[in-house]
ROLUMLUM-783945 format. One line per field, with one value per residue (C-alpha): residue number from 1; residue in three letters; x, z negated, y negated. Coordinates in Angstrom, 3 decimals. Example, Ala and Ser with C-alpha at 12.3 -4.5 7.8 and 13.67 -1.06 7.14 Angstrom:
BEGIN
resi	(1,2)
resn	(Ala,Ser)
c1	(12.300,13.670)
c3	(-7.800,-7.140)
c2	(4.500,1.060)
//
This chain:
BEGIN
resi	(1,2,3,4,5,6,7,8,9,10,11,12,13,14,15,16,17,18,19,20,21,22,23,24,25,26,27,28,29,30,31,32,33,34,35,36,37,38,39,40,41,42,43,44,45,46,47,48,49,50,51,52,53,54,55,56,57,58,59,60,61,62,63,64,65,66,67,68,69,70,71,72,73,74,75,76,77,78,79,80,81,82,83,84,85,86,87,88,89,90,91,92,93,94,95,96,97,98,99,100,101,102,103,104,105,106,107,108,109,110,111,112,113,114,115,116,117,118,119,120,121,122,123,124,125,126,127,128,129,130,131,132,133,134,135,136,137,138,139,140,141,142,143,144,145,146,147,148,149,150,151,152,153,154,155,156,157,158,159,160,161,162,163,164,165,166,167,168,169,170,171,172,173,174,175,176,177,178,179,180,181,182,183,184,185,186,187,188,189,190,191,192,193,194,195,196,197,198,199,200,201,202,203,204,205,206,207,208,209,210,211,212,213,214,215,216,217,218,219,220,221,222,223,224,225,226,227,228,229,230,231,232,233,234,235,236,237,238,239,240,241,242,243,244,245,246,247,248,249,250,251,252,253,254,255,256,257,258,259)
resn	(Met,Leu,Leu,Lys,Val,Arg,Val,Glu,Arg,Thr,Asp,Gly,Gly,Arg,Thr,Pro,Phe,Arg,Cys,Met,Ile,Glu,Ser,Glu,Ser,Ala,Arg,Asn,Gly,His,Gly,Thr,Gln,Ile,Arg,Ala,Asp,Val,Ala,Lys,Asn,Leu,Phe,Pro,Asp,Ala,Glu,Val,Arg,Glu,Leu,Ile,Gly,Ser,Lys,Phe,Val,Val,Asp,Pro,Thr,Phe,Glu,Ile,Phe,Val,Asn,Arg,Glu,Ser,Ile,Lys,Leu,Leu,Glu,Leu,Thr,Gly,Leu,Val,Thr,Thr,Glu,Ile,Pro,Val,Glu,Ser,Phe,Gly,Cys,Ile,Ile,Val,His,Arg,Ile,Asp,Ser,Glu,Ile,Gln,Asp,Arg,Thr,Ser,Gln,Leu,Arg,Gly,Ile,Thr,Trp,Trp,Val,Asn,Lys,Arg,Thr,Val,Gly,Thr,Ser,Ser,Trp,Glu,Gly,Leu,Asp,Gly,Glu,Gly,Ala,Tyr,Leu,Asp,Gly,Arg,Thr,Ser,Leu,Ala,Lys,Arg,Tyr,Ser,Phe,Val,Val,Glu,Ala,Asp,Ile,Leu,Glu,Lys,Gln,Val,Lys,Asp,Asp,Trp,Thr,Gly,Phe,Arg,Ala,Ser,Pro,Ala,Phe,Asn,Ser,Val,Arg,Asp,Ala,Val,His,Lys,Tyr,Val,Val,Ala,Thr,Leu,Asn,Asp,Ile,Gln,Ala,Ser,Ser,Arg,Lys,Asp,Arg,Lys,Lys,Ala,Ala,Leu,Ala,Gln,Thr,Arg,Thr,Val,Leu,Lys,Glu,Leu,Thr,Ala,Leu,Ser,Gln,Ile,Ala,Val,Ala,Thr,Phe,Ile,Glu,Gln,Val,Gln,Glu,Lys,Cys,Pro,Thr,Leu,Ser,Glu,Arg,Asp,Leu,Phe,Arg,Thr,Ala,Glu,Ile,Tyr,Thr,Lys,Leu,Glu,Arg,Ala,Arg,Ser,Gly,Tyr,Asp,Leu,Leu)
c1	(-51.051,-51.241,-49.674,-49.908,-47.338,-46.800,-43.177,-42.356,-39.169,-38.902,-37.130,-34.086,-32.879,-32.565,-35.435,-34.927,-38.055,-41.550,-43.399,-47.157,-49.264,-52.401,-54.124,-53.788,-55.683,-55.402,-53.803,-52.305,-48.710,-45.847,-43.597,-43.041,-44.332,-43.020,-45.016,-44.225,-45.275,-41.997,-42.065,-38.447,-35.247,-37.204,-34.882,-35.653,-36.918,-33.740,-31.557,-33.689,-33.578,-29.792,-29.314,-31.572,-30.669,-26.892,-27.297,-30.079,-30.044,-27.238,-29.957,-31.831,-34.775,-35.394,-37.673,-37.522,-39.971,-39.818,-43.135,-44.151,-41.097,-38.741,-35.022,-32.738,-29.044,-28.044,-29.892,-27.731,-25.519,-22.747,-22.291,-19.265,-19.676,-16.710,-16.627,-13.743,-12.616,-11.554,-9.270,-10.674,-14.000,-15.709,-16.574,-18.010,-19.480,-18.511,-20.554,-18.911,-21.372,-20.281,-22.795,-20.965,-22.124,-20.293,-22.589,-22.178,-21.739,-20.568,-23.780,-24.731,-21.305,-18.496,-18.586,-21.971,-22.083,-24.965,-25.656,-28.630,-29.814,-29.839,-27.558,-25.024,-24.047,-24.057,-22.357,-18.972,-15.338,-14.332,-12.603,-10.126,-6.614,-3.324,-3.555,-7.346,-7.575,-7.279,-10.691,-13.193,-15.874,-13.339,-12.304,-14.131,-13.923,-15.679,-18.601,-18.897,-18.275,-19.962,-19.126,-21.729,-20.289,-22.511,-20.906,-23.379,-20.451,-20.279,-23.821,-22.588,-20.309,-23.103,-23.809,-27.262,-28.295,-26.834,-24.637,-21.488,-19.529,-17.879,-14.114,-13.148,-10.669,-13.441,-14.348,-10.701,-9.994,-13.073,-12.396,-8.788,-9.916,-12.446,-9.861,-7.380,-9.973,-11.254,-7.784,-6.650,-9.823,-9.514,-5.824,-6.718,-9.359,-6.850,-3.993,-4.492,-4.785,-1.728,0.254,-0.604,0.246,3.545,4.468,3.566,5.636,8.650,8.262,8.350,11.713,13.251,16.066,17.381,16.530,18.920,21.765,20.936,22.086,19.597,19.374,18.568,15.931,14.232,14.359,12.630,9.906,9.323,9.125,6.439,4.382,4.580,3.665,0.516,-0.468,0.063,-1.252,-3.890,-5.445,-2.186,-2.790,-0.995,0.939,2.156,3.028,5.215,6.940,7.515,8.977,11.234,12.551,13.225,14.927,17.290,18.039,18.779,21.097,22.934,23.240,24.461,27.040,28.258,28.534,30.506,32.993)
c3	(7.264,7.683,10.929,11.889,14.457,16.053,16.890,19.275,20.803,24.575,26.929,26.843,29.168,28.174,25.639,23.169,21.186,22.118,19.690,20.004,17.772,16.798,14.515,12.654,9.563,6.534,3.356,0.111,-0.740,1.476,2.288,4.855,4.745,7.005,7.533,9.842,10.618,10.546,12.698,12.057,10.234,7.190,4.543,0.848,-1.058,-3.126,-0.028,1.578,-1.635,-1.736,1.924,1.773,-1.734,-1.183,1.483,0.283,-3.506,-3.764,-3.524,-6.873,-5.438,-2.737,-4.039,-2.318,-2.818,-1.367,-1.769,-4.270,-6.463,-6.831,-6.184,-8.896,-8.659,-11.717,-10.415,-7.306,-7.386,-5.419,-8.159,-10.360,-13.093,-14.824,-17.562,-17.130,-19.941,-18.856,-21.436,-23.188,-21.340,-22.047,-20.058,-16.609,-15.100,-11.637,-9.809,-6.898,-4.395,-1.979,0.822,2.032,5.582,7.335,8.650,12.101,10.549,7.232,6.574,2.884,2.254,0.380,-3.007,-4.278,-7.292,-9.752,-12.553,-14.774,-12.155,-9.421,-6.365,-6.041,-2.416,0.031,0.172,1.815,1.788,2.211,-0.609,-1.451,-1.435,-0.846,-0.558,-0.445,2.635,4.966,4.089,6.610,8.919,11.145,8.578,7.834,4.085,4.562,6.220,3.527,0.140,-1.795,-5.095,-7.284,-9.946,-12.917,-14.206,-16.585,-18.283,-15.195,-15.619,-16.133,-13.084,-10.590,-8.064,-8.157,-4.885,-5.910,-2.810,-4.847,-7.936,-8.956,-9.282,-12.927,-15.075,-15.978,-12.355,-11.304,-14.075,-13.273,-9.525,-10.065,-12.305,-9.695,-6.932,-8.874,-9.576,-5.974,-4.454,-6.956,-6.382,-2.591,-2.818,-4.888,-2.331,0.502,-1.346,0.160,3.739,3.286,2.088,5.243,7.482,5.673,6.304,9.965,10.309,8.678,10.960,13.984,12.859,11.484,14.050,12.832,9.201,9.194,9.818,6.747,3.179,0.549,-0.783,2.673,3.233,0.001,1.172,4.444,2.636,0.208,3.112,4.855,1.643,1.207,4.836,4.468,1.263,2.700,6.200,5.852,9.235,11.018,13.646,13.422,16.590,15.246,11.918,13.720,15.684,12.555,10.741,13.698,13.869,10.140,10.182,12.959,11.088,7.967,9.970,11.318,7.857,6.359,9.094,8.515,4.742,5.432,7.603)
c2	(-20.091,-16.308,-15.198,-11.532,-10.453,-7.073,-6.256,-3.417,-2.114,-2.246,0.124,-2.156,-4.849,-8.487,-8.320,-5.452,-6.445,-7.571,-9.892,-10.432,-12.692,-10.767,-13.268,-16.590,-17.717,-20.007,-18.679,-19.932,-19.118,-18.053,-15.124,-12.397,-8.830,-6.064,-2.877,0.013,3.574,5.485,8.605,9.680,8.692,7.520,6.078,6.688,3.636,3.455,3.305,0.613,-1.424,-1.155,-2.092,-5.139,-6.212,-6.145,-8.825,-11.131,-10.883,-13.471,-16.129,-16.072,-18.042,-15.438,-12.682,-9.305,-6.440,-2.941,-1.126,-3.850,-3.207,-6.162,-5.935,-7.342,-8.109,-6.112,-3.026,-2.620,0.470,-1.255,-3.848,-4.467,-7.099,-8.740,-11.354,-13.789,-16.119,-19.609,-21.142,-24.218,-24.032,-20.689,-17.586,-16.958,-13.801,-12.576,-9.940,-8.135,-6.662,-3.948,-3.489,-0.308,-1.072,-3.904,-6.629,-8.124,-11.563,-12.966,-14.918,-14.712,-13.199,-14.865,-16.557,-17.741,-20.030,-19.855,-22.298,-21.466,-18.921,-21.536,-21.576,-24.370,-25.006,-22.090,-18.707,-19.081,-18.001,-21.634,-23.438,-20.705,-22.094,-20.322,-16.573,-16.552,-18.726,-15.742,-14.370,-15.682,-14.336,-12.587,-9.983,-6.753,-7.416,-10.756,-8.978,-6.321,-7.920,-10.728,-12.378,-14.081,-16.375,-17.218,-20.407,-22.002,-23.763,-26.016,-27.370,-30.933,-30.746,-29.927,-32.687,-34.261,-32.597,-29.205,-29.023,-28.487,-29.475,-32.716,-32.591,-32.131,-30.191,-27.742,-26.994,-26.739,-24.224,-22.119,-22.220,-21.116,-18.242,-17.093,-17.393,-15.307,-12.610,-12.460,-12.225,-9.572,-7.544,-7.605,-6.757,-3.681,-2.675,-2.991,-1.299,2.165,0.904,-1.324,1.669,3.619,0.645,0.203,3.835,3.473,0.282,1.919,4.914,2.604,1.205,4.401,4.419,1.064,1.806,4.772,2.359,0.262,0.657,1.815,-1.751,-3.126,-0.438,-1.493,-5.113,-4.182,-2.204,-5.098,-7.552,-5.461,-5.345,-9.117,-9.787,-7.684,-9.469,-12.944,-12.177,-9.411,-10.267,-9.472,-6.794,-3.465,-4.245,-7.593,-5.989,-3.454,-6.216,-8.283,-5.260,-4.502,-8.079,-8.225,-4.810,-5.932,-9.152,-7.126,-4.872,-7.906,-9.433,-6.147,-5.784,-9.331,-8.696,-5.527,-7.441)
//
């Protein structure tokens, strides 16, 4: 079926777009084509390819063309590829995709597993244990970054319906290696912002900090760093309060030790 639809913007209100079916006819094949006459703010082809590709290219079965030129994962400029050895089982390849522009949702974001260029399960941040559990659709990182894991070494662990993997030593080892890489990568990305938030938190408690010994001040700074690593979704206000409480506890402990 070939369905031709005209989409127009309205003046606003409850319906921002107007969709009108212009024609219907029989046709072999499938797919969606979008054409438009752009009067202003025309993006270069390369920029359009990057914007669209960084979101949809995680699905290897979904073919995308911009002006009849296909978009490939390895051609994206916001791509970082890392080969990770998994002891006793082989190597996997992890692609990190940075879309630069934060999406409104985390759909098609998260970790996507490929086996022999076929998706296993769906893209998601679920399944990360421990430190990685914080990353879900509420965080800005979750709406910006994607990870594609090429794990052909897990071919025998794929479920028959391709919805996931069977539990096995091989899958557990690969999953743990991916988890470790993802968490370390996101920690590196957040390092600069955490440093600024740490300085701000220390500034908020400087009056009490002046009363502490150098060793206690180091303990407070270390505590703030660890809180940010373990609880990256903690708001700035709550971080300040947590730092203040810990600083006062440290002052009380130091005073008790002195007595």
